[in-house]
C-alpha positions as CSV (number, residue, x, y, z in Angstrom):
1,X,-26.1,-20.2,4.1
2,X,-25.3,-20.8,7.8
3,X,-27.8,-19.6,10.3
4,X,-26.6,-19.1,13.9
5,X,-28.4,-20.4,16.9
6,X,-30.8,-17.5,17.3
7,X,-34.3,-17.8,18.8
8,X,-37.0,-17.5,16.1
9,X,-38.6,-14.6,17.9
10,X,-35.6,-12.4,17.3
11,X,-35.1,-10.4,14.1
12,X,-32.1,-11.4,12.0
13,X,-30.0,-9.6,9.5
14,X,-28.3,-11.3,6.6
15,X,-24.7,-10.1,6.1
16,X,-22.7,-10.9,2.9
17,X,-19.0,-10.9,2.5
18,X,-18.1,-9.2,-0.8
19,X,-14.3,-9.5,-0.3
20,X,-11.9,-12.1,-1.4
21,X,-10.9,-12.6,2.2
22,X,-12.2,-14.7,5.1
23,X,-13.8,-12.5,7.7
24,X,-14.2,-13.3,11.4
25,X,-16.1,-11.6,14.2
26,X,-16.3,-12.6,17.8
27,X,-19.7,-11.4,19.1
28,X,-20.4,-11.1,22.8
29,X,-23.6,-12.8,24.1
30,X,-24.7,-13.8,27.5
31,X,-22.6,-16.4,29.3
32,X,-24.4,-19.7,29.7
33,X,-23.4,-23.1,31.0
34,X,-22.7,-24.3,27.5
35,X,-20.8,-21.1,26.6
36,X,-19.2,-19.6,29.8
37,X,-17.2,-17.0,27.9
38,X,-20.2,-15.6,26.1
39,X,-18.3,-15.4,22.8
40,X,-19.9,-16.4,19.6
41,X,-17.5,-16.6,16.6
42,X,-19.0,-15.9,13.2
43,X,-17.0,-16.7,10.1
44,X,-17.8,-15.4,6.5
45,X,-16.0,-17.1,3.7
46,X,-15.5,-15.0,0.5
47,X,-19.0,-14.4,-1.1
48,X,-20.8,-16.1,1.7
49,X,-23.9,-14.8,3.5
50,X,-24.6,-15.4,7.2
51,X,-27.7,-14.6,9.1
52,X,-27.0,-13.0,12.5
53,X,-29.3,-11.5,15.2
54,X,-30.1,-7.9,14.5
55,X,-28.8,-7.1,18.0
56,X,-25.3,-7.3,16.6
57,X,-25.8,-4.9,13.7
58,X,-24.1,-2.0,15.3
59,X,-21.2,-4.2,16.5
60,X,-20.7,-5.5,13.0
61,X,-20.9,-2.2,11.3
62,X,-21.0,1.4,12.6
63,X,-22.5,3.9,10.2
64,X,-22.1,7.7,10.6
65,X,-22.8,10.4,8.0
66,X,-23.8,7.9,5.4
67,X,-20.5,6.0,5.6
68,X,-19.3,3.0,7.5
69,X,-16.8,4.3,10.0
70,X,-16.0,1.2,12.1
71,X,-17.3,-2.1,13.5
72,X,-15.9,-5.6,13.9
73,X,-16.3,-6.4,10.2
74,X,-17.0,-3.1,8.4
75,X,-16.5,-4.7,5.0
76,X,-19.7,-6.7,5.1
77,X,-22.8,-5.7,3.2
78,X,-26.3,-6.1,4.4
79,X,-28.0,-8.6,2.1
80,X,-30.8,-7.0,0.1
81,X,-29.6,-3.5,1.1
82,X,-27.8,-0.9,-0.8
83,X,-24.0,-1.0,0.0
84,X,-22.9,1.7,2.3
85,X,-19.5,3.1,1.3
86,X,-16.6,2.7,3.6
87,X,-15.0,5.8,5.1
88,X,-11.6,6.3,3.4
89,X,-9.9,6.0,6.8
90,X,-10.8,2.3,7.0
91,X,-11.0,1.4,3.4
92,X,-7.7,-0.5,2.8
93,X,-8.4,-1.2,-0.9
94,X,-9.2,2.4,-1.7
95,X,-6.1,3.5,0.1
96,X,-3.9,1.2,-1.9
97,X,-5.5,2.4,-5.2
98,X,-5.0,6.0,-4.1
99,X,-1.3,5.4,-3.4
100,X,-0.9,3.8,-6.8
101,X,-2.6,6.7,-8.5
102,X,-0.5,9.2,-6.6
103,X,2.7,7.4,-7.7
104,X,1.6,7.4,-11.3
105,X,0.8,11.1,-11.2
106,X,4.2,11.8,-9.5
107,X,6.1,9.7,-12.1
108,X,4.2,11.5,-15.0
109,X,5.2,14.9,-13.5
110,X,8.8,13.9,-13.2
111,X,8.8,12.6,-16.8
112,X,7.3,15.8,-18.1
113,X,9.8,17.9,-16.2
114,X,12.6,15.8,-17.7
115,X,11.2,16.2,-21.2
116,X,10.9,20.0,-20.7
117,X,14.5,20.2,-19.6
118,X,15.7,18.2,-22.6
119,X,13.7,20.5,-24.9
120,X,15.2,23.6,-23.3
121,X,18.7,22.2,-23.6
122,X,18.1,21.3,-27.3
123,X,16.9,24.9,-28.0
124,X,19.8,26.4,-26.1
125,X,22.3,24.2,-28.1
126,X,20.8,25.4,-31.4
127,X,21.1,29.0,-30.4
128,X,24.6,28.8,-29.0
129,X,27.5,29.8,-31.3
130,X,29.9,26.9,-32.2
131,X,32.3,26.2,-29.5
132,X,35.9,27.2,-30.1
133,X,38.6,24.6,-29.7
134,X,40.4,25.1,-26.4
135,X,44.0,26.0,-26.5
136,X,46.2,23.0,-26.2
137,X,48.2,22.9,-23.0
138,X,51.8,21.7,-23.6
139,X,52.3,18.3,-22.0
140,X,54.5,18.1,-18.9
141,X,57.7,16.4,-19.5
142,X,57.9,13.0,-17.9
143,X,60.6,12.4,-15.2
144,X,63.4,10.1,-16.4
145,X,62.8,6.4,-15.6
146,X,65.0,4.9,-12.9
147,X,67.5,2.3,-13.8
148,X,66.8,-1.3,-13.3
149,X,67.0,-2.4,-9.7
150,X,66.9,1.1,-8.4
151,X,63.9,2.1,-6.4
152,X,62.8,-1.4,-5.7
153,X,62.7,-2.6,-2.2
154,X,62.3,-6.0,-0.8
155,X,61.9,-7.1,2.8
156,X,65.5,-8.1,3.2
157,X,67.8,-6.0,5.3
158,X,70.8,-5.0,3.2
159,X,73.7,-3.9,5.4
């Protein structure tokens, strides 16, 4: 487990990555001669736990109303703590599952409507009297065929 360069007097929080994805957070610290930008990049590989200063807890994960509603890496779970559910607005996996469930429900509804229509048609066909044969319409006489060579044109000018 990586431990970042944090003074021992500071309190630390252990964050675990429960996803199958690599997660990255750029945390802002004080600019120093060795780090003029003040950025500290923290990387969590899938299943990895990293200890970070507790000063960054709210930057990593914002909790409101018992749900994680934002943060730099809201998917992380505090090690040793009970997982806090992600708000549906930021939970991509839950959104994908909901879309799939909605599609299955819609397909089932379409299927049941189709089956109901087929059943109604079968009942109507059983109740209907046998169909009478339609009157035969006399065939139209065909115009006489033109003789050979007549009616054919080629591109030559025949004067």
